[in-house]
A tleap script that builds the chain and sets N, CA, C and O, in Angstrom:
source leaprc.protein.ff14SB
mol = sequence {
  NMET THR ARG THR PRO ARG THR ARG ALA ARG
  GLN ALA VAL LEU ASN SER GLU GLU ALA ALA
  GLU LEU ASP ARG LEU ALA ARG ARG LEU GLN
  ARG ARG LEU ASP ALA VAL GLU GLU ALA ARG
  ALA ASP LEU SER ASP ALA ALA GLY ARG ILE
  ALA ALA ARG HIE GLY ARG GLY GLY ALA SER
  ALA VAL SER ALA ARG VAL GLY TRP SER ARG
  GLN HIE VAL SER THR LEU ALA ALA ALA ARG
  THR ALA GLU GLN ALA PRO GLU GLY SER ALA
  ALA CALA
}
set mol.1.N position { 1.067 -1.047 -0.168 }
set mol.1.CA position { 0.539 0.118 0.129 }
set mol.1.C position { 0.286 1.401 0.738 }
set mol.1.O position { -0.083 1.606 1.895 }
set mol.2.N position { 0.666 2.734 -0.705 }
set mol.2.CA position { 1.040 3.259 -0.530 }
set mol.2.C position { 0.562 4.654 0.304 }
set mol.2.O position { -0.648 4.781 0.118 }
set mol.3.N position { 0.891 5.342 0.841 }
set mol.3.CA position { 0.756 6.271 1.479 }
set mol.3.C position { 0.593 7.730 0.522 }
set mol.3.O position { 1.079 8.802 0.882 }
set mol.4.N position { 0.101 7.610 -0.287 }
set mol.4.CA position { -0.045 8.868 -0.942 }
set mol.4.C position { -1.709 9.351 -1.097 }
set mol.4.O position { -2.363 8.389 -1.500 }
set mol.5.N position { -2.249 10.131 -0.963 }
set mol.5.CA position { -3.548 10.347 -0.364 }
set mol.5.C position { -4.297 10.242 -1.710 }
set mol.5.O position { -3.835 11.009 -2.554 }
set mol.6.N position { -5.330 9.491 -2.122 }
set mol.6.CA position { -6.108 9.342 -2.826 }
set mol.6.C position { -6.724 10.518 -3.547 }
set mol.6.O position { -7.366 11.305 -2.851 }
set mol.7.N position { -6.600 10.796 -5.101 }
set mol.7.CA position { -7.909 12.451 -5.200 }
set mol.7.C position { -8.835 12.033 -5.960 }
set mol.7.O position { -8.769 10.870 -6.360 }
set mol.8.N position { -9.630 12.642 -6.244 }
set mol.8.CA position { -11.192 12.298 -6.817 }
set mol.8.C position { -10.785 12.292 -8.289 }
set mol.8.O position { -10.016 13.152 -8.720 }
set mol.9.N position { -11.307 11.303 -9.088 }
set mol.9.CA position { -11.414 11.455 -10.851 }
set mol.9.C position { -11.996 12.590 -10.800 }
set mol.9.O position { -12.730 12.844 -9.845 }
set mol.10.N position { -11.776 13.552 -11.869 }
set mol.10.CA position { -12.062 14.462 -12.587 }
set mol.10.C position { -13.758 14.219 -12.649 }
set mol.10.O position { -14.313 13.121 -12.671 }
set mol.11.N position { -14.276 15.270 -12.665 }
set mol.11.CA position { -16.068 14.166 -13.686 }
set mol.11.C position { -15.380 14.989 -14.973 }
set mol.11.O position { -14.471 15.788 -15.195 }
set mol.12.N position { -16.813 13.981 -15.920 }
set mol.12.CA position { -16.268 14.136 -17.332 }
set mol.12.C position { -17.310 14.933 -17.359 }
set mol.12.O position { -18.087 15.243 -16.456 }
set mol.13.N position { -17.243 15.426 -19.130 }
set mol.13.CA position { -17.892 16.257 -19.470 }
set mol.13.C position { -19.082 16.152 -20.200 }
set mol.13.O position { -18.715 16.460 -21.334 }
set mol.14.N position { -20.385 15.886 -20.261 }
set mol.14.CA position { -20.934 14.890 -21.226 }
set mol.14.C position { -21.403 16.278 -22.160 }
set mol.14.O position { -21.547 17.430 -21.753 }
set mol.15.N position { -21.594 15.716 -23.615 }
set mol.15.CA position { -22.042 16.685 -24.846 }
set mol.15.C position { -22.815 16.246 -24.650 }
set mol.15.O position { -23.138 15.261 -23.986 }
set mol.16.N position { -23.475 17.260 -25.492 }
set mol.16.CA position { -25.083 18.218 -25.284 }
set mol.16.C position { -26.011 16.727 -25.434 }
set mol.16.O position { -26.954 16.605 -24.652 }
set mol.17.N position { -25.712 15.466 -26.555 }
set mol.17.CA position { -26.791 14.719 -26.935 }
set mol.17.C position { -26.647 14.130 -25.571 }
set mol.17.O position { -27.765 14.209 -25.060 }
set mol.18.N position { -25.839 13.595 -24.761 }
set mol.18.CA position { -25.720 12.991 -24.077 }
set mol.18.C position { -26.598 13.562 -22.538 }
set mol.18.O position { -26.874 12.703 -21.700 }
set mol.19.N position { -26.850 14.523 -22.368 }
set mol.19.CA position { -27.199 15.559 -21.327 }
set mol.19.C position { -28.924 15.377 -22.152 }
set mol.19.O position { -30.005 15.164 -21.603 }
set mol.20.N position { -28.703 15.505 -23.171 }
set mol.20.CA position { -29.937 16.062 -24.299 }
set mol.20.C position { -31.478 14.476 -23.459 }
set mol.20.O position { -32.579 14.594 -22.922 }
set mol.21.N position { -30.301 12.865 -23.959 }
set mol.21.CA position { -30.914 11.547 -23.866 }
set mol.21.C position { -31.258 11.515 -22.375 }
set mol.21.O position { -32.415 11.469 -21.958 }
set mol.22.N position { -29.907 11.548 -21.423 }
set mol.22.CA position { -30.030 11.780 -19.746 }
set mol.22.C position { -31.359 11.991 -19.673 }
set mol.22.O position { -32.246 11.139 -19.737 }
set mol.23.N position { -31.523 13.791 -19.461 }
set mol.23.CA position { -33.451 14.175 -19.027 }
set mol.23.C position { -34.075 14.187 -19.706 }
set mol.23.O position { -34.871 15.095 -19.466 }
set mol.24.N position { -34.457 13.389 -21.122 }
set mol.24.CA position { -35.543 13.169 -21.705 }
set mol.24.C position { -35.728 11.623 -20.889 }
set mol.24.O position { -36.903 11.258 -20.845 }
set mol.25.N position { -34.703 10.657 -20.231 }
set mol.25.CA position { -35.259 9.656 -19.466 }
set mol.25.C position { -35.348 9.993 -18.300 }
set mol.25.O position { -35.666 8.986 -17.667 }
set mol.26.N position { -35.235 10.960 -17.553 }
set mol.26.CA position { -35.135 11.086 -16.386 }
set mol.26.C position { -36.816 11.238 -16.497 }
set mol.26.O position { -37.589 10.280 -16.469 }
set mol.27.N position { -37.240 12.771 -16.642 }
set mol.27.CA position { -38.423 13.410 -17.624 }
set mol.27.C position { -39.925 12.001 -17.081 }
set mol.27.O position { -40.701 11.911 -16.129 }
set mol.28.N position { -39.502 10.736 -18.986 }
set mol.28.CA position { -40.388 10.167 -18.457 }
set mol.28.C position { -39.802 9.074 -17.320 }
set mol.28.O position { -40.812 8.372 -17.264 }
set mol.29.N position { -38.963 8.512 -16.474 }
set mol.29.CA position { -38.439 8.117 -15.579 }
set mol.29.C position { -40.766 8.762 -14.288 }
set mol.29.O position { -41.850 8.335 -13.892 }
set mol.30.N position { -39.804 10.024 -14.391 }
set mol.30.CA position { -40.595 10.755 -13.330 }
set mol.30.C position { -42.442 10.999 -13.961 }
set mol.30.O position { -43.523 11.123 -13.386 }
set mol.31.N position { -42.194 10.985 -14.771 }
set mol.31.CA position { -44.099 10.937 -15.411 }
set mol.31.C position { -44.450 9.863 -15.220 }
set mol.31.O position { -45.568 9.843 -14.707 }
set mol.32.N position { -43.735 8.260 -15.505 }
set mol.32.CA position { -44.292 6.701 -14.783 }
set mol.32.C position { -44.449 7.056 -13.363 }
set mol.32.O position { -45.554 7.017 -12.822 }
set mol.33.N position { -43.362 7.406 -12.737 }
set mol.33.CA position { -43.372 7.553 -10.824 }
set mol.33.C position { -45.051 8.258 -10.678 }
set mol.33.O position { -46.074 7.849 -10.127 }
set mol.34.N position { -44.872 8.923 -11.101 }
set mol.34.CA position { -46.224 9.771 -11.692 }
set mol.34.C position { -47.539 9.353 -10.996 }
set mol.34.O position { -48.231 9.595 -10.008 }
set mol.35.N position { -47.446 8.308 -12.489 }
set mol.35.CA position { -48.632 7.506 -12.809 }
set mol.35.C position { -48.746 6.368 -11.816 }
set mol.35.O position { -49.810 6.087 -11.263 }
set mol.36.N position { -47.753 5.806 -11.638 }
set mol.36.CA position { -47.334 4.859 -10.815 }
set mol.36.C position { -47.922 5.364 -9.001 }
set mol.36.O position { -47.992 4.584 -8.051 }
set mol.37.N position { -48.129 6.263 -8.988 }
set mol.37.CA position { -48.585 7.065 -7.334 }
set mol.37.C position { -50.135 7.044 -7.464 }
set mol.37.O position { -51.041 6.563 -6.783 }
set mol.38.N position { -50.062 7.873 -8.792 }
set mol.38.CA position { -51.921 8.016 -8.816 }
set mol.38.C position { -52.689 6.801 -8.636 }
set mol.38.O position { -53.735 6.669 -8.000 }
set mol.39.N position { -51.845 5.686 -9.462 }
set mol.39.CA position { -52.959 4.560 -9.856 }
set mol.39.C position { -52.667 3.732 -8.311 }
set mol.39.O position { -53.640 3.042 -8.008 }
set mol.40.N position { -51.669 3.679 -7.420 }
set mol.40.CA position { -51.500 3.542 -6.204 }
set mol.40.C position { -52.532 3.630 -5.148 }
set mol.40.O position { -53.040 2.669 -4.570 }
set mol.41.N position { -52.880 5.330 -4.889 }
set mol.41.CA position { -53.506 6.118 -4.200 }
set mol.41.C position { -55.296 5.600 -4.634 }
set mol.41.O position { -56.135 5.405 -3.754 }
set mol.42.N position { -55.576 5.460 -6.053 }
set mol.42.CA position { -56.714 4.625 -6.654 }
set mol.42.C position { -56.861 3.324 -5.853 }
set mol.42.O position { -57.577 3.296 -4.853 }
set mol.43.N position { -56.508 2.759 -6.080 }
set mol.43.CA position { -56.089 1.404 -5.304 }
set mol.43.C position { -56.777 1.455 -4.166 }
set mol.43.O position { -57.871 1.085 -3.739 }
set mol.44.N position { -55.788 2.041 -3.779 }
set mol.44.CA position { -56.006 2.306 -1.772 }
set mol.44.C position { -57.468 2.336 -1.434 }
set mol.44.O position { -58.168 1.648 -0.692 }
set mol.45.N position { -57.780 3.720 -2.502 }
set mol.45.CA position { -58.623 4.499 -2.369 }
set mol.45.C position { -60.527 3.156 -2.375 }
set mol.45.O position { -61.646 3.147 -1.862 }
set mol.46.N position { -59.616 2.255 -3.394 }
set mol.46.CA position { -61.076 1.841 -3.526 }
set mol.46.C position { -60.812 0.898 -2.503 }
set mol.46.O position { -61.375 1.009 -1.415 }
set mol.47.N position { -60.222 0.221 -2.678 }
set mol.47.CA position { -59.789 -1.392 -1.172 }
set mol.47.C position { -60.539 -0.395 0.082 }
set mol.47.O position { -61.642 -0.584 0.593 }
set mol.48.N position { -59.684 0.566 0.341 }
set mol.48.CA position { -60.796 0.883 1.642 }
set mol.48.C position { -62.030 1.358 1.576 }
set mol.48.O position { -62.574 1.666 2.636 }
set mol.49.N position { -62.664 1.504 0.458 }
set mol.49.CA position { -64.576 1.735 0.209 }
set mol.49.C position { -65.032 0.815 0.179 }
set mol.49.O position { -66.036 0.793 0.891 }
set mol.50.N position { -64.634 -0.946 -0.789 }
set mol.50.CA position { -65.269 -2.043 -0.595 }
set mol.50.C position { -64.527 -2.495 -0.200 }
set mol.50.O position { -64.163 -3.430 -0.913 }
set mol.51.N position { -63.613 -2.313 1.227 }
set mol.51.CA position { -63.635 -2.909 2.815 }
set mol.51.C position { -64.761 -2.990 3.935 }
set mol.51.O position { -65.283 -3.842 4.654 }
set mol.52.N position { -64.866 -1.265 3.613 }
set mol.52.CA position { -65.438 -0.876 4.851 }
set mol.52.C position { -67.191 -1.462 4.728 }
set mol.52.O position { -68.009 -1.841 5.566 }
set mol.53.N position { -67.223 -1.225 2.630 }
set mol.53.CA position { -68.541 -1.655 2.147 }
set mol.53.C position { -69.642 -3.109 3.153 }
set mol.53.O position { -70.749 -3.328 3.645 }
set mol.54.N position { -68.127 -3.782 2.884 }
set mol.54.CA position { -69.008 -5.184 3.434 }
set mol.54.C position { -68.565 -5.231 4.715 }
set mol.54.O position { -68.190 -6.402 4.776 }
set mol.55.N position { -68.351 -4.755 5.778 }
set mol.55.CA position { -68.069 -4.423 7.116 }
set mol.55.C position { -67.056 -5.634 7.358 }
set mol.55.O position { -66.207 -5.965 6.530 }
set mol.56.N position { -67.269 -6.319 8.722 }
set mol.56.CA position { -66.578 -7.410 8.819 }
set mol.56.C position { -66.703 -8.814 8.080 }
set mol.56.O position { -67.689 -9.551 8.075 }
set mol.57.N position { -65.035 -9.084 7.233 }
set mol.57.CA position { -65.007 -9.687 6.732 }
set mol.57.C position { -64.571 -8.799 5.166 }
set mol.57.O position { -64.352 -9.523 4.196 }
set mol.58.N position { -64.509 -7.932 5.057 }
set mol.58.CA position { -64.321 -7.008 4.371 }
set mol.58.C position { -62.696 -7.371 3.862 }
set mol.58.O position { -62.205 -8.311 3.237 }
set mol.59.N position { -62.234 -6.322 4.373 }
set mol.59.CA position { -60.569 -6.444 4.543 }
set mol.59.C position { -59.360 -7.302 4.284 }
set mol.59.O position { -58.215 -7.102 3.879 }
set mol.60.N position { -60.571 -9.069 4.956 }
set mol.60.CA position { -60.157 -9.870 4.609 }
set mol.60.C position { -60.182 -9.914 3.128 }
set mol.60.O position { -59.136 -9.526 2.608 }
set mol.61.N position { -61.061 -10.268 2.378 }
set mol.61.CA position { -61.972 -10.491 0.874 }
set mol.61.C position { -60.632 -9.594 0.423 }
set mol.61.O position { -59.922 -10.241 -0.346 }
set mol.62.N position { -60.038 -8.047 0.767 }
set mol.62.CA position { -59.563 -7.426 -0.099 }
set mol.62.C position { -58.703 -7.171 0.013 }
set mol.62.O position { -58.355 -6.294 -0.778 }
set mol.63.N position { -57.415 -7.743 1.214 }
set mol.63.CA position { -56.728 -8.189 1.352 }
set mol.63.C position { -56.026 -8.829 0.886 }
set mol.63.O position { -54.858 -8.600 0.574 }
set mol.64.N position { -56.919 -10.157 0.709 }
set mol.64.CA position { -56.510 -11.536 -0.166 }
set mol.64.C position { -56.366 -10.949 -1.837 }
set mol.64.O position { -55.388 -11.136 -2.562 }
set mol.65.N position { -57.517 -10.264 -2.166 }
set mol.65.CA position { -57.623 -9.899 -3.623 }
set mol.65.C position { -56.174 -9.165 -4.062 }
set mol.65.O position { -55.461 -9.709 -4.905 }
set mol.66.N position { -55.736 -7.719 -3.349 }
set mol.66.CA position { -54.691 -7.073 -3.628 }
set mol.66.C position { -53.163 -7.714 -3.569 }
set mol.66.O position { -52.261 -7.736 -4.406 }
set mol.67.N position { -53.272 -8.271 -2.101 }
set mol.67.CA position { -51.601 -8.644 -1.777 }
set mol.67.C position { -51.363 -8.038 -0.595 }
set mol.67.O position { -50.256 -8.389 -0.185 }
set mol.68.N position { -51.902 -7.285 0.140 }
set mol.68.CA position { -52.326 -6.502 1.296 }
set mol.68.C position { -52.410 -6.984 2.370 }
set mol.68.O position { -53.290 -7.841 2.455 }
set mol.69.N position { -51.898 -6.808 3.173 }
set mol.69.CA position { -51.879 -6.903 4.758 }
set mol.69.C position { -53.382 -6.562 5.412 }
set mol.69.O position { -53.950 -5.473 5.327 }
set mol.70.N position { -53.899 -7.783 6.100 }
set mol.70.CA position { -55.205 -7.410 6.317 }
set mol.70.C position { -55.500 -6.050 7.092 }
set mol.70.O position { -56.548 -5.483 6.782 }
set mol.71.N position { -54.522 -5.336 8.272 }
set mol.71.CA position { -54.131 -4.628 8.573 }
set mol.71.C position { -54.485 -2.986 8.097 }
set mol.71.O position { -55.139 -2.017 8.482 }
set mol.72.N position { -53.335 -3.516 6.697 }
set mol.72.CA position { -53.225 -2.133 6.311 }
set mol.72.C position { -54.985 -1.921 4.976 }
set mol.72.O position { -55.333 -0.941 4.318 }
set mol.73.N position { -55.757 -3.589 5.128 }
set mol.73.CA position { -57.089 -2.745 4.206 }
set mol.73.C position { -57.841 -2.291 5.578 }
set mol.73.O position { -58.644 -1.358 5.580 }
set mol.74.N position { -57.526 -2.995 6.684 }
set mol.74.CA position { -58.438 -2.373 7.612 }
set mol.74.C position { -58.183 -1.017 8.212 }
set mol.74.O position { -59.014 -0.464 8.933 }
set mol.75.N position { -56.770 -0.380 7.835 }
set mol.75.CA position { -56.827 1.203 8.193 }
set mol.75.C position { -57.207 1.899 7.144 }
set mol.75.O position { -57.626 3.004 7.487 }
set mol.76.N position { -57.242 1.694 5.872 }
set mol.76.CA position { -57.927 2.615 4.610 }
set mol.76.C position { -59.697 2.131 4.973 }
set mol.76.O position { -60.603 2.744 4.409 }
set mol.77.N position { -59.992 1.032 5.920 }
set mol.77.CA position { -61.747 0.970 5.492 }
set mol.77.C position { -61.702 2.082 6.992 }
set mol.77.O position { -62.494 3.001 6.782 }
set mol.78.N position { -61.118 2.212 8.176 }
set mol.78.CA position { -61.162 3.031 9.146 }
set mol.78.C position { -61.350 4.268 8.814 }
set mol.78.O position { -62.338 4.989 8.959 }
set mol.79.N position { -60.254 4.478 8.324 }
set mol.79.CA position { -59.915 6.093 7.339 }
set mol.79.C position { -60.974 6.319 6.288 }
set mol.79.O position { -60.945 7.407 5.712 }
set mol.80.N position { -61.819 5.525 5.988 }
set mol.80.CA position { -63.025 5.721 4.539 }
set mol.80.C position { -63.905 5.411 5.664 }
set mol.80.O position { -63.600 4.283 5.277 }
set mol.81.N position { -64.497 5.301 6.421 }
set mol.81.CA position { -65.186 4.936 7.590 }
set mol.81.C position { -65.742 7.129 7.794 }
set mol.81.O position { -66.574 7.950 7.409 }
set mol.82.N position { -64.458 6.976 8.701 }
set mol.82.CA position { -64.097 8.173 9.291 }
set mol.82.C position { -64.965 9.048 8.195 }
set mol.82.O position { -66.144 9.400 8.168 }
set mol.83.N position { -64.246 9.171 7.620 }
set mol.83.CA position { -63.829 10.631 6.306 }
set mol.83.C position { -65.825 10.497 5.688 }
set mol.83.O position { -66.470 11.271 4.980 }
set mol.84.N position { -66.156 9.428 6.236 }
set mol.84.CA position { -67.883 9.198 5.488 }
set mol.84.C position { -68.985 9.827 7.103 }
set mol.84.O position { -70.202 9.950 7.233 }
set mol.85.N position { -67.951 10.057 7.962 }
set mol.85.CA position { -69.596 10.080 8.933 }
set mol.85.C position { -69.424 11.585 9.596 }
set mol.85.O position { -68.327 12.125 9.735 }
set mol.86.N position { -70.416 12.050 9.899 }
set mol.86.CA position { -71.061 13.429 10.373 }
set mol.86.C position { -70.169 13.399 10.920 }
set mol.86.O position { -69.428 12.504 11.328 }
set mol.87.N position { -70.212 15.462 11.005 }
set mol.87.CA position { -69.456 15.895 12.150 }
set mol.87.C position { -69.290 15.578 12.579 }
set mol.87.O position { -69.313 14.386 12.275 }
set mol.88.N position { -68.775 15.882 14.163 }
set mol.88.CA position { -69.091 15.224 15.779 }
set mol.88.C position { -69.414 14.166 16.052 }
set mol.88.O position { -69.398 13.976 17.269 }
set mol.89.N position { -69.759 13.222 15.386 }
set mol.89.CA position { -69.700 11.886 15.662 }
set mol.89.C position { -68.731 10.463 15.935 }
set mol.89.O position { -67.832 10.121 15.166 }
set mol.90.N position { -68.835 10.259 16.277 }
set mol.90.CA position { -67.845 8.824 16.550 }
set mol.90.C position { -68.186 7.400 15.722 }
set mol.90.O position { -69.183 6.696 15.878 }
set mol.91.N position { -66.921 7.154 14.675 }
set mol.91.CA position { -67.047 6.273 13.888 }
set mol.91.C position { -66.851 5.213 14.549 }
set mol.91.O position { -65.785 5.003 15.127 }
set mol.92.N position { -67.950 4.305 14.561 }
set mol.92.CA position { -67.625 2.547 15.197 }
set mol.92.C position { -67.239 1.698 14.356 }
set mol.92.O position { -67.012 0.540 14.706 }
savepdb mol mol.pdb
quit
C-alpha cells in the first residue's frame, strides 16, 4: 500500500446529446413514477371503500385480492368510514 493520498477523478463533461438523452429519460421516469403513485392512491381508495362496504370480513377479502395485509386494508377502511361520518359523531 502506498501512503499517497487518493484524489478524486475529474468529472467528465457530457456532450449535449448525452445530456439531452439523460434529461429526457429522467423526465419520462418521473412521469411514470407519478402515474404509479396515482394508481396506488386509486387502489388504496377503492380497497378502503370496498372493505368498508362489506364490514366484517371485507378487509380479509380485499387483502387477499390485492396482496396487502388485512391490517393495512382495515386501516384504509377505517379511514374511509371516518371520512364519511357526520361531523361531531364517532365512527364505530
